[in-house]
C-alpha distance (Angstrom), angle and dihedral (degrees) to the residues before:
residue distance angle dihedral
M1 . . .
K2 3.80 . .
L3 3.84 122.6 .
S4 3.74 131.7 -172.5
A5 3.81 91.9 -135.0
R6 3.83 108.7 101.1
N7 3.82 96.1 -163.9
Q8 3.75 101.4 84.2
L9 3.73 117.3 153.2
K10 3.80 117.7 -168.9
G11 3.76 117.0 -151.0
T12 3.76 148.0 142.2
I13 3.79 121.3 -95.6
V14 3.80 108.0 -114.2
G15 3.75 100.0 170.2
I16 3.90 144.0 13.5
K17 3.77 118.6 -169.1
E18 3.82 105.7 -164.8
G19 3.86 121.1 -149.1
A20 3.74 132.5 179.2
V21 3.87 93.2 -92.1
N22 3.82 107.7 -0.1
G23 3.75 135.0 33.6
I24 3.83 133.2 -158.2
V25 3.78 114.7 -128.8
V26 3.78 118.3 -163.4
L27 3.90 119.7 -158.6
D28 3.81 124.1 -167.0
I29 3.78 103.6 -138.9
G30 3.73 95.5 -176.8
G31 3.81 135.1 -103.8
G32 3.82 89.7 71.1
N33 3.79 90.6 -60.9
K34 3.73 126.4 133.9
I35 3.75 130.8 -177.8
S36 3.81 129.0 -165.9
A37 3.76 136.9 -156.9
T38 3.69 134.8 -170.3
I39 3.81 109.9 -138.2
S40 3.81 134.9 162.4
M41 3.75 117.8 -83.8
D42 3.85 87.3 -126.4
S43 3.87 88.2 60.6
I44 3.81 92.7 46.9
K45 3.83 89.1 53.1
E46 3.81 96.8 41.1
L47 3.83 91.7 49.8
G48 3.80 91.2 46.1
L49 3.77 92.2 -127.9
A50 3.79 116.2 -176.0
E51 3.80 137.3 154.6
G52 3.74 113.5 -80.9
K53 3.85 93.6 30.4
S54 3.81 124.7 116.7
A55 3.75 118.4 -114.1
Y56 3.80 140.1 158.6
A57 3.75 128.8 -120.2
V58 3.85 105.5 -146.9
V59 3.79 116.3 -163.3
K60 3.79 118.9 -162.5
A61 3.81 114.8 170.5
T62 3.78 138.5 151.8
S63 3.78 91.1 -146.2
V64 3.77 139.1 19.4
M65 3.74 123.8 -157.8
I66 3.84 126.1 -148.1
G67 3.75 123.2 -166.4
I68 3.82 138.9 177.4
D69 3.80 135.9 -159.3
């Protein structure tokens, strides 16, 4: 599958917190970094997501904010 989004981060699923409608999927993308996404439980099931499997975090945004303390 090819996507137009250039920000594709491959990782390993290290956690899935299931909710009634949505779930939170956590990917370990290496270097001590993790990224999480909230997606529907239907998508989690349809994609067959499970801990230990490889997946991609795909980020497509029109703006990115950066902040400091």
